[in-house]
N, C-alpha and C positions, 0 to 999 in steps of 0.2 A: 662561472662567469662568462659563459659563451653566448653566442647569438641565439635569441629566441624570436618567436613570432606569435603574436596574439591578435585575434580579431574580436572586436567589441561592437556589439549592436547597442546603440543608445537610444532609449525612448524619452519622450518629453518634448519641451518647447526647445528644440535643437535645430529647427530649419528656419532660415530667414532672420537669424539673430547674430550672424558671425561666428557661429560654433566651429564650422569647418576651418576657417581661417585661423581661429584661435588655436585649434588642434595643430594645424600646420606649424604655427609659431612655436608652440610647446615641443612639438617633435624636432624642430630645428635646434631649439635650446638644449634638448637632451641628446641630440645626435641619433634620432630615430628615423628610419625610413618607412615608407609605405603609403597609405592614402586615407582620405576621409571622403565619403561620398553620401549624398542624400539619397534616400530610398523612397519609393512611391508611397509607402505606408506611413511616412512621417518620421521614421527613424533615421539615424545616421550610422553608417557602418565605418568603423575605423580599423584599418589594417596596419599594425605596427610591428616593426622588426628592428632589432638592435641588441646591444648588450642588456643582459637580463634586468640590471638595476635601472636602466634608462626606460626600458618598456614598462617595468613595474611602476615607475614614477608616473609615466604618462597615463597608464590605466587608472592609477590612484586619482590623478587629476581629473580624469574623465568622469569617474563615478562617486568620488567622495563628497559627502555633504559639504556644501560651501565652495566646492571647485578647487582650483589649483593651490598647492602648498609648496613651500620650499623654494620660493623665489619666482614662481611663475605668475602670470597675470590672472586676474580673476576670470573665471569661466563665465561666458555669456550664456543667456538662456536658463532653462531649468531642466535638470535630469530627474525623471521619475522612475526610471527602471533601466536595467541593462542585462546583457547576456555576454559572457566572456567565454572565448574558446581558443585553446591553443592549437597552433598549426606548425607544420614543418617549415623551417626557414626556406626562403626562395631567393637564390642568387640573382634573380632577375630584378629584385627590388633594390634600386640604387639611390632614389631620392624620394621626397614626400610630394604627393600630388593631391589636389582637391578636384572632385568630379561633380 
């Protein structure tokens, strides 16, 4: 139940629909730090760090068909694909930002 860090590249209609702001709200609700940023190729990159259960819940909300589950708000936009990568936790991540 330690701290984990996961980076998710999310494809689909995820820019210009409030997706990053939704991610930030879900991260705050779950106690996850990191960031969500638009990429030039139309994807959103989400860097999430926190307790493993919380990060897993955020990743599930990001990629699950139909969006958030377990008390979260409905996910805006449409996710058509994703890539998930584990990373080493970074002590410099102390809040959640959107870029």
